[in-house]
C-alpha positions in Angstrom: 0.1 0.0 -0.1 3.1 2.4 0.7 4.5 1.8 -2.8 1.2 2.7 -4.3 0.8 6.0 -2.2 4.5 6.8 -2.6 4.4 6.5 -6.4 1.4 8.8 -6.6 2.8 11.4 -4.5 5.8 11.2 -6.6 3.7 11.2 -9.9 2.1 14.3 -8.6 5.3 15.9 -7.7 6.6 15.3 -11.1 3.4 16.9 -12.7 3.9 19.9 -10.5 7.7 20.0 -11.5 6.9 20.0 -15.2 4.4 22.8 -14.9 7.0 24.8 -12.8 9.6 24.1 -15.9 6.9 25.4 -18.1 6.2 22.1 -19.7 2.8 21.8 -18.6 0.2 24.7 -17.7 -0.3 25.5 -14.0 -3.9 24.3 -14.1 -2.6 20.9 -15.1 -1.0 20.0 -12.1 -3.9 21.6 -10.0 -6.5 19.7 -11.9 -4.6 16.6 -11.4 -4.5 16.9 -7.9 -8.2 17.6 -7.8 -9.1 14.7 -9.9 -7.0 12.0 -8.3 -6.5 12.6 -4.4 -10.0 11.9 -3.9 -9.3 8.4 -5.3 -6.0 7.6 -3.7 -6.6 9.4 -0.2 -10.1 8.5 0.3 -9.6 5.6 3.0 -8.4 6.0 6.6 -5.1 4.0 5.9 -4.4 6.4 3.1 -5.2 9.6 5.0 -3.1 8.4 8.1 -0.2 7.8 5.8 -0.6 11.3 4.0 -0.9 13.0 7.6 2.4 11.1 8.4 4.2 12.0 5.2 2.5 15.3 4.1 2.7 17.0 7.1 6.4 16.9 7.4 7.9 19.9 5.9 10.8 19.1 3.4 12.5 20.1 0.4 11.0 17.2 -1.5 7.4 18.0 -1.4 6.6 21.7 -2.5 4.5 23.6 0.0 2.2 24.7 -3.0 1.6 21.0 -3.8 1.1 19.9 -0.3 -1.5 22.7 0.4 -3.4 21.7 -2.9 -3.4 18.1 -1.6 -4.7 19.1 1.9 -7.2 21.3 0.5 -8.6 18.5 -1.8 -8.8 16.1 1.1 -10.5 18.7 3.5 -13.1 19.4 0.9 -13.6 15.7 -0.3 -17.3 14.8 0.0 -17.2 12.7 -3.2 -19.1 9.5 -4.1 -15.7 7.7 -4.1 -15.6 8.4 -0.4 -19.0 7.1 0.2 -18.3 4.2 -1.8 -15.2 3.1 0.1 -16.5 4.2 3.5 -20.2 2.9 3.5 -21.1 -0.7 4.6 -20.9 -3.2 2.0 -23.9 -4.9 0.7 -23.4 -8.7 0.6 -26.1 -11.6 -0.5 -26.3 -12.5 3.2 -27.4 -8.9 4.3 -29.4 -7.9 1.1 -33.1 -7.6 1.8 -35.2 -10.5 0.5 -37.0 -9.5 -2.8 -40.5 -11.4 -3.5 
């Protein structure tokens, strides 16, 4: 799980870097954060991992990117979160239909 989250944040960092080099538009890295953070950081484990990794100031993760990720997580009320966190419907718990 950590490898997946690490590679995702590394990809975000790369996209951010490409924008800073002028190879992508500024909106490109922001749209990527807004569009993908919800999926990767929508469960409790991933958010705990991000709190541990993302809240530690470093030269590795630009503050601008860290803040964008934190804002996206804070504003996350998407269907992805609902899907991941809601109770699972199984054949045993499904209501009988007649």
